C-alpha positions in Angstrom: -19.0 -55.6 -152.9 -15.8 -55.1 -151.5 -15.8 -54.3 -148.2 -19.4 -53.7 -147.8 -20.1 -56.8 -145.5 -23.1 -56.1 -144.1 -24.9 -55.0 -147.6 -23.6 -58.2 -148.5 -25.4 -60.2 -145.6 -28.8 -58.3 -146.3 -28.5 -59.0 -149.7 -27.4 -62.8 -148.7 -30.5 -62.8 -146.3 -32.6 -61.6 -148.8 -31.8 -64.5 -151.2 -31.6 -66.7 -148.7 -35.0 -65.7 -148.1 -36.8 -66.0 -152.0 -34.7 -69.3 -151.6 -34.6 -71.3 -148.5 -33.0 -74.4 -149.9 -30.4 -72.9 -151.2 -27.8 -73.5 -148.5 -24.8 -72.0 -150.4 -26.2 -69.0 -149.4 -26.3 -69.9 -145.8 -22.5 -70.8 -146.8 -21.8 -67.9 -148.0 -23.2 -65.6 -145.1 -20.6 -67.6 -142.4 -17.7 -66.7 -145.0 -19.1 -62.9 -145.0 -19.0 -62.9 -141.5 -14.8 -64.0 -140.8 -14.2 -61.8 -143.1 -15.8 -58.9 -141.6 -13.9 -60.6 -137.9 -10.5 -60.8 -140.1 -11.1 -57.4 -141.9 -11.8 -55.7 -137.9 -8.6 -57.3 -136.8 -6.2 -56.9 -139.7 -7.3 -53.3 -138.7 -6.8 -53.1 -135.4 -3.1 -54.3 -135.9 -2.8 -51.5 -138.0 -3.6 -49.1 -135.8 -1.0 -51.1 -133.1 1.9 -50.6 -135.8 0.5 -46.5 -136.8 0.8 -46.3 -132.9 4.2 -48.0 -133.1 3.9 -50.4 -130.9 4.4 -53.8 -132.3 4.9 -55.5 -130.1 1.2 -55.2 -129.2 0.8 -55.6 -133.6 2.7 -58.8 -133.4 0.6 -61.0 -131.0 -2.6 -59.5 -131.7 -1.5 -60.5 -135.5 -0.5 -63.5 -134.2 -4.3 -63.3 -132.5 -6.1 -62.5 -135.5 -8.7 -65.3 -136.8 -12.1 -65.2 -138.6 -14.5 -67.6 -136.2 
């Protein structure tokens, strides 16, 4: 599900509803949310680079995290 974070999370939530005791599914949902946040942050850095705002891109890249 390359880049399809919402779909992945939706499918994991369905699975979690069917198997509420499978804690690994909750962990997977957390990982999906982290990946989505990281991807969004990197897209913002990419936009800064395209706009030749290199200092801002570097600063934003330092602050990109997946929390």
